[in-house]
C-alpha positions in Angstrom: 4.1 -8.4 10.7 0.4 -7.9 10.3 -0.6 -4.4 8.9 -3.7 -3.2 10.7 -6.1 -0.3 9.9 -9.0 0.9 12.0 -11.8 3.0 10.6 -14.2 4.5 13.1 -17.5 5.8 11.8 -17.5 3.4 8.8 -20.1 3.8 6.2 -20.7 3.3 2.5 -18.9 6.4 1.3 -15.4 7.7 1.9 -14.6 5.3 4.6 -15.6 2.2 2.6 -13.5 3.4 -0.4 -10.6 4.0 1.9 -11.1 0.5 3.5 -11.1 -1.1 0.0 -7.8 0.5 -0.8 -6.3 -0.7 2.5 -7.5 -4.3 2.0 -6.0 -4.2 -1.5 -2.7 -3.1 0.1 -2.7 -6.1 2.4 -4.1 -4.5 5.6 -6.4 -6.3 8.1 -9.2 -3.7 8.4 -11.4 -3.2 11.3 -14.6 -1.2 10.6 -16.4 0.4 13.5 -19.8 2.1 13.7 -22.8 2.3 16.0 -25.1 0.7 13.5 -24.1 -3.0 13.1 -27.0 -3.7 10.8 -25.6 -1.4 8.2 -21.9 -2.1 8.9 -21.9 -5.9 8.8 -22.7 -6.2 5.0 -20.1 -3.5 4.2 -17.4 -5.4 6.2 -18.4 -8.7 4.7 -18.2 -7.2 1.2 -14.5 -6.4 1.5 -13.3 -9.0 4.0 -13.1 -6.6 6.9 -14.0 -7.1 10.6 -17.0 -5.2 12.0 -17.2 -3.7 15.5 -19.9 -1.7 17.3 -18.6 1.6 18.8 -20.3 4.8 20.0 -17.9 7.5 18.8 -19.2 9.8 21.5 -18.0 7.4 24.2 -14.3 7.7 25.2 -14.6 4.4 27.0 -16.0 2.7 23.8 -13.1 4.1 21.8 -10.5 3.0 24.3 -12.0 -0.5 24.4 -12.1 -0.7 20.6 -8.4 0.1 20.3 -7.5 -2.4 23.0 -9.5 -5.2 21.3 -8.1 -4.5 17.8 -4.6 -4.4 19.2 -5.0 -7.7 21.1 -6.7 -9.4 18.2 -4.5 -8.3 15.2 -1.9 -5.8 16.4 -1.5 -2.1 16.8 -3.2 -0.1 14.0 -0.8 1.6 11.6 -3.6 3.6 9.9 -6.6 5.1 11.7 -9.4 7.0 10.1 -11.9 9.0 12.2 -15.1 9.6 10.1 -18.0 10.2 12.5 -19.8 13.5 12.9 -23.1 14.5 14.2 -25.4 17.2 12.7 -27.9 19.2 14.7 -29.6 21.7 12.4 -31.4 24.8 13.4 -30.9 28.5 14.2 -29.2 29.5 17.5 -32.5 30.2 19.2 -34.1 26.9 18.4 -31.1 24.5 19.0 -31.3 22.2 21.9 -28.1 22.8 23.9 -28.0 19.1 25.0 -28.3 17.9 21.4 -25.5 20.3 20.4 -23.4 19.0 23.3 -24.0 15.4 22.1 -23.0 16.3 18.6 -19.8 18.0 19.8 -19.0 15.0 21.9 -19.2 12.7 18.9 -17.3 14.9 16.4 -14.8 16.7 18.7 -14.2 14.5 21.7 -14.5 11.3 19.6 -11.8 12.6 17.4 -9.6 13.5 20.4 -10.1 10.1 22.0 -9.3 8.3 18.8 -6.2 10.5 18.2 -5.0 9.9 21.7 -5.4 6.1 21.5 -3.7 6.0 18.1 -0.9 8.3 19.2 -0.2 6.1 22.3 0.6 3.3 19.9 2.2 5.2 17.0 4.5 7.7 18.6 6.6 5.0 20.4 7.1 3.2 17.1 7.6 6.4 15.2 5.2 5.0 12.6 1.6 5.4 11.6 -1.0 7.7 10.2 -4.1 9.3 11.6 -6.7 10.7 9.3 -9.9 12.7 9.9 -12.6 13.3 7.4 -13.4 17.0 7.0 -16.1 19.1 5.6 -16.4 22.6 4.3 -17.9 23.4 7.7 -14.5 22.9 9.2 -13.3 26.2 7.6 -16.6 28.0 7.0 -19.7 27.8 9.1 -23.1 28.0 7.5 -26.4 29.3 8.8 -28.3 26.6 10.7 -25.2 24.4 11.1 -23.4 25.8 14.1 -23.3 22.5 16.0 -21.8 20.7 13.0 -19.3 23.5 12.2 -18.2 23.7 15.8 -17.3 20.0 15.8 -15.6 20.1 12.5 -13.6 23.2 13.4 -12.5 21.3 16.6 -11.4 18.2 14.6 -9.5 20.4 12.1 -7.7 22.2 15.0 -6.8 18.8 16.5 -5.4 17.6 13.2 -3.3 20.7 12.9 -1.9 20.2 16.4 -1.1 16.6 15.7 0.8 17.5 12.6 3.4 19.1 14.8 3.1 16.4 17.6 2.0 19.3 19.8 -1.3 17.8 20.8 
């Protein structure tokens, strides 16, 4: 059986380090990001597959899971790494930009968790990870949009830990 991992919001930091460990452990790794120009060299460097995805698009995330599943099998390990930052004080923030940021960080995490859970719960096997930030437990001045998204992702992770999501 092919061990498959999916990393959404892949970049050169935490997600690449995680991907390298998964490849070393024998996983087929799919890396997904909105910026293919940056992603392709990372994927090539570790022998992973690169996919374009907009983490704010539920439809994109659903299609990504479908494609990965049909190409290699159901992912056993899923990491959701994207987040969006909109900086500014409450009076200057553009509500539409904050909404976009929340859609990426919170709804993207939800859509990813739902697609992963659809595959993992029936098998009673798998792991879903979310990257965090200090902002998920403590908001900072000028970062309300980012903190709101990270708070939401942390709450989702806590719900999933008890299969209550």
